[in-house]
C-alpha angles and dihedrals in degrees: 000000000000088000092054092049091049092051090049092052090049091052092046092051091047089052093052089050093051092043093073098031129106116279098203140300141129090261115061111246096014100123124040135179113207123174094327095317122109119217124196110193091357134075092205106059111187096198140026087281121020119178117190136173130172090203115100116243090006117161105247100179130020132179126207118253120257124222086285104076092210097054130074117186143179125191126213127194133190115205087341091283117088111047121201128183134208115201139172122210125179092337091314122121119217127187114196132183139197095033096162092157093296135088109316119232117230108236102168127010123188109196122206091240090061097259115135122210125198110193092357134077092204107061112184097190138033087276119020118177121190129175146140096239126081094241106068100158127023128186116187134184112202094198103049143337096274106113136131152138119265120217120197131175133193091272090066095243110141129203127186123205115192150083125315093345097158098035108048121198118057127338144111108241122135107213143181105209128200103216097190094053097031090232135133108232096182130020126180117182128205091268092060094253113149128211122187123195093353138112103257112263137168091274122180095192121096091226130021126170137184099219137008130322116223124195112195125202092209139010113344116254138159093248120071113259130202115285094013125139132215133191109204144157125226130196114298092037097278110155115217133199108197137180120209127239125197095302109345138060118245119204101235099163129022129180116202111209092206099084097346095266116173123209127193111196092001134076095206108057112182097194139034091279124013121174114202129328138241094288099082151351117303127202125186114191130193111183136196132179107272096201097051128073123233096022097103116164105244140186117198131202107196133186118136085322130022142234118203130203117194152116113268089178137032092265112014126092121211137191109198140175127224096340117196095230142339094266117123091243094052092046090054092044091055095042117128097170125029135181122193126211089256091059098256113147123213125194109190091000134075094203106058112180096193136037090273118021115176120189100196139013121333128203130189123195137170112043086003095211129141110190116212100197138050092235105092093190101088105334124165113264144172118237135188118230136196131201128209091277091053090251111153133226141157137248127201111207128197125209093202113157090357094298126127099226127173105231105169130019126191110194128211091259090055095258116146124214125192111192091358133078095205109057113183096187135044087270124018118179120189101198142021124327118206116190135163089217136008124197125189129185116221132184093226144005137217100258090107086082088078093055114116093235093051110121107224114197116239118249089247090056090048090050092050091048092051092048091051102039102024091228141072119274114271092011116116116245125245090257092054091049091050092049103037103018127224124303099214096202094049092041093052089049091049092047090049089049090054091047090051091046089048089051090054090049090051092049090049092047090046090055091050091048091050090050091050091047090056091048092050092048090050093050092047090049092051091046091053093050091054092057 
């Protein structure tokens, strides 16, 4: 028993001695085996294989050349199934996987110029990732959602691109973070809403910015360039859309948040849409294609119904109501007011032949004047009038010799006055009438004087009547004429009656004269015969 114990102690001691002794090697003490770890150049290997050299730039690991003198390779196998290969070519290092006797796939490629390729053997940048799947690079934080990539240049400025950089904890916000100023420059939430230059909020807008947005037509610069556009906000919350000139910004569109007023060419719109201000000329253009039908430029005013202003032709302008469509034909069909290129205006017609052509009734109120000349000093005009009973009439005024003179009046009861404002008859003329011909219509005439049953007054009766009344029978007196005037038709009939009566008197007298002549001739004949 003691002998067996002694032998065991000898063997144990021998094992401890061998445990820390050299394995082999041309240099004594170069390879060691220590508690399952192998050390090359060190007697205290810290892992299963520990290679150490105190010589600078010493080759620590070398692989034998293959049949290709430019390639060195080493194969690795796990459970004898998946083969991987590590090769070096022309100072490049290439890690390949899934050999399996076929074409190896490059997993990691370290190029001699310092470029690293993952999935590619031809990296074009310091890190070049290539793959067939959508997820090429994945960074994951197993404690929270704060993860990113930090970018730093020689100036010391640091930028971080990642998720939830400024917030910490959990969240889904893609951010570009300014490390030096502790500010989020870009934030995109999980709904696709974008914030630029703002502290991340629960925005509901697709794009929010703190500051203006500039759209350049050419290379970006700090100074405005021709044909550039800026979205900005001035004091008071007025949003502006501006286009640049040669060196300054001009406020072309402003939106006032207090009421939603929009200004074009002004930053202080006082209504829903204001174009320009009192500082300069303003032009508002609405264009259509002149050579194509049914593309009329239109402006609509819509409430429950709609009025439309537009050009249904290359030259005409129309104001229409509730048109059926925007075709030229429907615009013309619905036109209520139309202006031709020659300046003719049509109301109720789209083919006015004169400066104002109205198809329908026309009313004028207010001052009720229609001027008939382009001289607004004392031009002739037509005016509507009212009497105390609200009956209407018309006055025609003349501007002769610079005087506003009422020439013709048409009263409410259809009486016409010329030279008088108060006609009492259908036509009252205060002044002289000169006519080449005058024609009057009468209900009767004086031919009844020649009827057999007409009772012609004797000349003695006529004489007595004249002596008593100082006028002819049936003829108005001078007083009546002065008071009531002369009715030309009746007077002509009366005068003709007197002429006809006078004719009868002449005929009667002629008969008496002829009878006397015969008697005289007879007496003279008898007297001659006696002598």
